[in-house]
C-alpha positions, 0 to 999 in steps of 0.5 A, spaced: 451 416 541 457 412 539 456 414 532 455 421 534 462 421 538 465 418 532 463 423 527 465 429 532 472 425 532 472 425 525 470 432 524 475 434 529 481 430 526 479 434 519 480 441 523 486 439 526 489 437 519 488 444 516 494 448 516 495 453 522 494 459 518 488 457 515 484 454 521 486 461 525 483 465 519 477 461 519 476 462 527 478 469 527 476 472 520 480 475 515 486 479 515 489 484 510 496 486 510 496 493 505 501 498 504 500 504 508 498 509 502 491 504 502 489 506 509 483 510 508 481 507 502 481 500 505 478 502 512 472 505 507 472 498 503 472 494 510 466 497 512 462 496 506 464 489 506 462 488 513 455 492 511 454 486 506 454 481 511 461 479 512 465 480 518 470 486 518 477 484 516 483 485 520 487 491 517 494 491 518 498 497 514 505 498 513 511 499 508 510 493 503 517 491 504 515 490 511 509 486 510 512 482 505 518 480 510 512 479 516 509 474 511 515 470 509 516 470 517 510 466 518 505 472 519 498 470 518 495 474 513 489 472 508 490 478 503 496 482 501 496 489 497 502 492 495 504 499 493 509 496 487 510 490 483 517 489 486 515 486 493 509 482 490 514 479 485 518 477 491 512 474 495 510 470 489 517 468 487 518 465 494 511 461 493 507 465 498 502 467 493 496 463 492 496 461 484 492 465 480 489 470 485 494 476 483 491 482 480 493 489 479 487 493 481 489 500 482 494 506 480 496 512 483 501 519 482 507 522 485 506 529 488 511 534 491 508 537 497 509 542 502 506 544 509 499 548 508 501 553 512 508 555 508 503 557 503 509 555 498 507 557 491 506 551 485 512 549 481 513 546 474 517 539 476 521 538 470 528 536 468 534 541 471 529 545 476 532 547 482 528 543 487 534 544 492 532 551 493 525 550 495 528 546 501 532 552 504 539 552 507 539 546 511 532 543 509 530 536 507 526 532 502 521 527 506 520 521 502 520 513 503 527 510 504 529 508 497 532 502 499 526 499 500 519 503 501 515 503 494 514 511 494 521 512 495 523 507 490 519 511 485 521 518 488 529 516 486 527 514 479 523 520 478 529 524 481 534 521 477 530 521 470 529 529 471 537 530 473 535 532 480 538 526 484 545 529 485 543 535 488 538 531 493 540 524 494 544 527 501 538 531 503 533 526 503 529 525 510 528 517 509 522 514 512 519 507 514 513 508 510 509 514 506 505 516 512 512 517 515 514 522 510 507 525 510 507 526 517 514 530 517 511 535 512 505 536 516 509 538 522 513 542 518 519 538 520 521 538 513 519 543 508 517 539 502 516 531 501 514 526 495 508 522 497 502 519 493 497 524 491 492 520 495 496 521 501 496 528 500 489 528 499 488 525 505 491 530 509 489 538 510 496 539 513 499 539 506 498 542 499 500 539 493 505 544 489 507 539 483 506 533 480 511 529 477 511 527 470 508 520 469 514 518 465 519 520 470 518 513 474 515 507 473 507 506 473 505 506 480 501 500 480 498 496 486 497 488 486 493 485 490 493 477 492 491 472 496 496 469 500 498 461 500 497 460 507 491 464 508 487 462 502 480 461 503 473 462 500 472 468 504 479 471 502 478 470 495 471 473 495 474 479 499 479 479 493 473 479 488 469 484 492 476 489 492 476 488 484 468 490 484 464 496 482 462 498 489 470 498 492 472 501 485 467 507 487 471 508 494 478 507 491 476 513 485 473 517 491 480 517 495 484 519 489 486 512 486 485 510 479 483 503 477 487 498 473 482 494 468 482 487 469 478 481 467 471 481 471 471 489 471 
């Protein structure tokens, strides 16, 4: 009995020596912080993960910038999926990414949308076009805030390279994430918006009226990584699953492209 009690005490001491986020992850399962544009796809993949015999992960969606700030302030997350490389770069630079786990998994495209009910005709997006005319006299162009939201950052790049930033900079409806921009257009509160192709595909309330040339903005890349504080075998297993063929089929079905990486 004494030996048993000593053994239990030793195991308890080992458990208490683990970092708090790691103990929480072991006790409560996995938590994934993911960019808003990944909402439907990640929910689908989470169901596949659960069906394969694992506990369903907790999914938290927001703008990549917001999620990075939360992780930096101590929020418990095992994996982070960003909608651009910039915010993953920052997290990695601050030592918050588990070494060797970062992988670029997905790509996307940038589109111009309008409310489906507006029946707005498709347009060719090109340098010098009069995009402001589509907005009417006082209409605004909805997109993520270019100051920190990835979709807005890509949108600003595209508008600048096409020579359209001057006519539209002060007509932007700047939202906290891409889904906010999508919602403004769905409701008809903005006559047009710039979002990812995958977001437009997820909403019957909007129609794509144009696609921005791929060379008008930086490549839209989604890096995934295990966080330093949430680094567990299960977290790494989930990351591997996300880069596998089964999850890849889901991402393709949702309109993403797959970025080739070792192991594919």
